[in-house]
N, C-alpha and C positions, 0 to 999 in steps of 0.2 A: 513626481510618479511614486505612487505607493509601492510598498514591497509586493502587495498582491496584483498589481496591474502589470508588473514586469514579467511578463509570460516568457517561457522558453520553448523552443522547438525540440521535438523528440527525433533525435538522430538526424537523418537527412530527409525526414518526411515534412509535410506541411502542419502537422498536428502540434498544437500549442497547449501547454499546461500552466496553471497558476503554480506559484511556490508552494502554497499549501492546497491540498486536495482533501475531499472528504473520503474517508475509508468506510465503506457502508456494510461491514460486517455486522455492527452493533444493531443497526435497524432491520436486520435479518434475525434478531433476538439471539444474539451471541451471549450465551452465559446467563442472560435475564431477559424477561419479556419487555418489549417496548410496544406500546400501543400505536394504533394507526395515526392519530392525530399527532402524537409525540414523534413518530418517524417523518411525517410531513413538516413538522416544525423544525426538525434537524436539517432536512434538506434546504427549506426555506432560509434558515439562519446562515447555512454556508453560503448560499447565492447572494444573501444581503451583505456578507462579509467579503464577497468578491471571489470565493472559491468556486470557480467554474468548471473544476476538474473533479469528477466523481468516479471512484473505482469500486466496482462490485463483482460478483461471481455467481453462478448458479449454485454453488457450494454454500453460499452464505443463506442459511435458512431454507435449504433446498427450494430456491427460488423466490422466497419471500422478500429479500433484499431488492431483486430486481423488479418485482411486482410493486413494491412500495416506491422506488424511484420512478418507475413509469407513472404511476398515479400523481406523485408530487410535481413531475415536469410536464404534466398534461397542460397544454395550452401556452407553455413557455417557448421562446425562441430556441429551438434545438442548435440552431447554427452558431449561438453564442456559447455552447457549452462543449465539454470533452467528456465523453463517458468511456471508460474501460471496463470490460468484462472478460470472462475467462472461459476456456474449454479444457476438455480432459475428463470431467465428470459429467456424464449425460444424466438427465433426470427422467424418470419413469413414474407413472402413478402406481400407487399401491394397489394390488389385487383384492378383491373382496375378502375380508377376513384376515388379510395379511398384517401381521404385527409390524409396527413401525421399526426400522432399523434404528441402530445407534445414531443419536443426533449429532455426534461428532462436535460437542460443545454448543450447539444450537438447541433451543427449547421452543415448544409451542409452535411447530412447523406444520406446513400444509402435508397432507398423506401422499408424499413421494419418496422415492428412494434414488440414491446416487448409483450410477454405473460407471465404471472406468471404460472410457471408449476414445481411443486416439486414432481410429480409422478416419478415412477421408469422409465417408458418409455420416460417420457419428458426429465428427466435428461440425459439418454443415448442418446437421439436424440440431445439434446443440446451439450453434449460432441463430438459427431460425426460431427456436424456442425462446432463446433470451430475447431477441427482438421484439417478439410478441408480448413477452412480459414487460419489457421496457416501453412499449408502445411507440416504437421507431422503426425506421427502415434502415438504420446504420449505427454501428458503434465506431467511434474513432480508434480505439486501441483494443487489440485482442491479444490475451495472453495464454500460453499454455500453463497450467495452474498445478503446482505441487507435483511435478512429474519426475522427481528425483529417482523413483522406483520404476520408471518406464522408459528408460534411455533408448532402448532398441526401437520402441515404437515411435519416440520423437524423431528419430533420424529417418526411420523408414516410411512413416506416414503422417505423423503428427505436424512437424514443422512444414514439410511440403504443403500440407493442406492449407496452413496459415498463409504461407507465400503465395499460394494459388489465389486466395482470397484478396490479398493485398494487390497482387497484379490485376485482378478483375476491378479493383476500386471498390470492393465491398467493404473494406476497412482501410484505415489510413496507416496505422502502425502496428506492428506485430512484434511479439517477444515472449518472455516468460516472467512468471511470478512465483516466488518461493522463498524459503528462508535459508537455503544452502547456497552460500556464495560460491563454493568450490564448483559445483554443478553449473550454476550461472555462468561462471568463467569459462568452463568448458565449451557450453553452448554458444557463447558470444565469440569465442576463437574460432569455432568451427562453421558457424552459420551467419546468415546475413539478418542480424538481429537489430531491429530499431530501438528497443527499449526493454530493460528488465526492471521488475519492482522486486526489490530485495528487502526482505523484512527482518528487522533485528540484528543485522550483522554490520551496520555501520552507525554505531551509536556511541554515546559517551562511555558506555561500559563494554561494548563489544565492537572490536575493530577488525575483525577477520576479513571483511570485504577489502580492506586497504591492501592486504597480502596477496589476494588473488583476482578478485572481481574488478576493482577499480582501474588497475593499470590495464587490462585487456579492453575495458570499455573505452578508455582514453585513446588506445591505439587504433580501435575499431571504429570510433565515432558512434558508439552506442550509448543512448541516454540512460541514466539511472533514476528511478523512483524509489525513495527509501520509505519503507513502512516500519511499524514497531519501534519508533525512536523512544518510547519510554520503557521498552523491553517488557511490555505487558503490565507495568505499573511501577516497577522499582524506582525508575527515574522520575516518575511523577510524585511519589511520596515514599521515601526510603524509611519505612517503619518496620518494627518486626513483624513478620507475617506477610510483607509485601512479595509480589510474585515477580519472578524473572522468567520468561518464556513459559508463562501460565503454571509454573510450579514455585513453591515457596522458595525464595531466593536463599542461597548458601550464605552462611555468616560472613564469609570474606568478602562477597560481592555487596552485601548489604552494608558492611563498614565502608567499602570504598565508595558506594553512592552517597552514603552520609558524608564522607569527607569531601567528595565532589561538591555536595550541596553547601557545605561550610565555606569553602572557597568562594562559591558563587554569591553567598551572602555577603562576604567580606567586600564584594564588588557592587553590591546592591541589586544583584541579578537573581531572579528566582530559577531554581533548578530547571523547571520545565522550559524556561525560555532559553536556556543554555542547551538543552537537549534538543529543542525544535531547530536551533540555529547550527548546531554542530555540523549536521551532515552537508551543508553548503560549503563547507571548506575544499570539497573537492569538486573541480570544474565539471566532472561528468554527471553530477547531481542536478537534475531539472526540477524535481519536486519532492516534497514529503507529504505523504498522506496520512491523515490523523483520523482514527475511529472515534466517532462521538455517538452517544447514546441519547443526549438532551441537546436542546438548542443552547443552553447555558454552556455546555461543554465546548460547542462550537465558538461561542463568543469568548470563553476563557482562553482557548488556544489561539484565538486571533489576537487577544491582547498579549499573550505571552510572545507571540511571533514579532509584534510591534515594539517589544521592549528592546531598548538599546543594550548591546552587550559589547563592552570594550574589548579591543585586542589583548589587552593585558590579562584579561581573565584566562584566556588559553594558554598564554605563555606561563602564567603561575600555575596552572594545572600540570603543565609539562614539567615545570621546575621542581614540582613536589612529587613528581613521579605518578601522578594520577592519569596522565596521558603519556603514551610512548613518545620518545624522540622521533621527529621526522614525520610525523603525521601531517597531511595538508590541513591548515587550520582557516576558519573563516576570518575575514576581515570586516571592520565595521563599515556599514555603507556599501 
């Protein structure tokens, strides 16, 4: 059995995900334009590599990512795939003559605007629009997206709307997606959450989720999907000017990433391979989603994930003070 065929179940649902999933923000033109055929090739390469889990959101290219996934998956067996999308931002068309709003990192996007809407009706309308763009009648996973500044609405209307959709069988698993592990931990503790997508807080450089989110997920039986394992680039290529959380990395973080890379090299392991494998040290982690803008990036990540990583590497990183003592660490095989 290959690493990619060993799927895991999200929480107590029947929804299964592959260890690597495709993060679909890049094919929504995140920070750089991606052509239609290139986007189709990215999805095709992911499926060829066995990544049957795809994560998207209306936010990604104001619907462009979902539209491209829908076109790329047309004619394929949807029963073999797991698609997650998100709610919180509803999309509306621009009025005639209306200036396009801030793209929030996305470029060359359709003429639409984002509107925060966590009402029951707003969430249902958001889901219906996503299904139309995706060309399907169902998504397997539905997440409240970046709602750290909308906590009251989460408890009053947002999460109850998701729970209602789950009870109706309209979605299989529900939860949250954001990069604030402390907020995620609170929601998991208080609510019946199947899965959370935590970006950038359980990586070789940032272990905040170990202190708050991961323990409560283990206790509550909530699965974790990890995004941002390269911390927006620093762990892919720790060179001067590399970014951490989409800003130029501070000197001390750059140096630490370089030192981690040097230890990896001593063991014959590419830094990216270690970054991809690290999150699986915690048993609550079900999958890692990787954003890819080209088919070659998909194939490269698949090669990195297949690379053997000896247990001694993690212990050496801990011994040199590059990982804190007591972290859950992966084991080979």
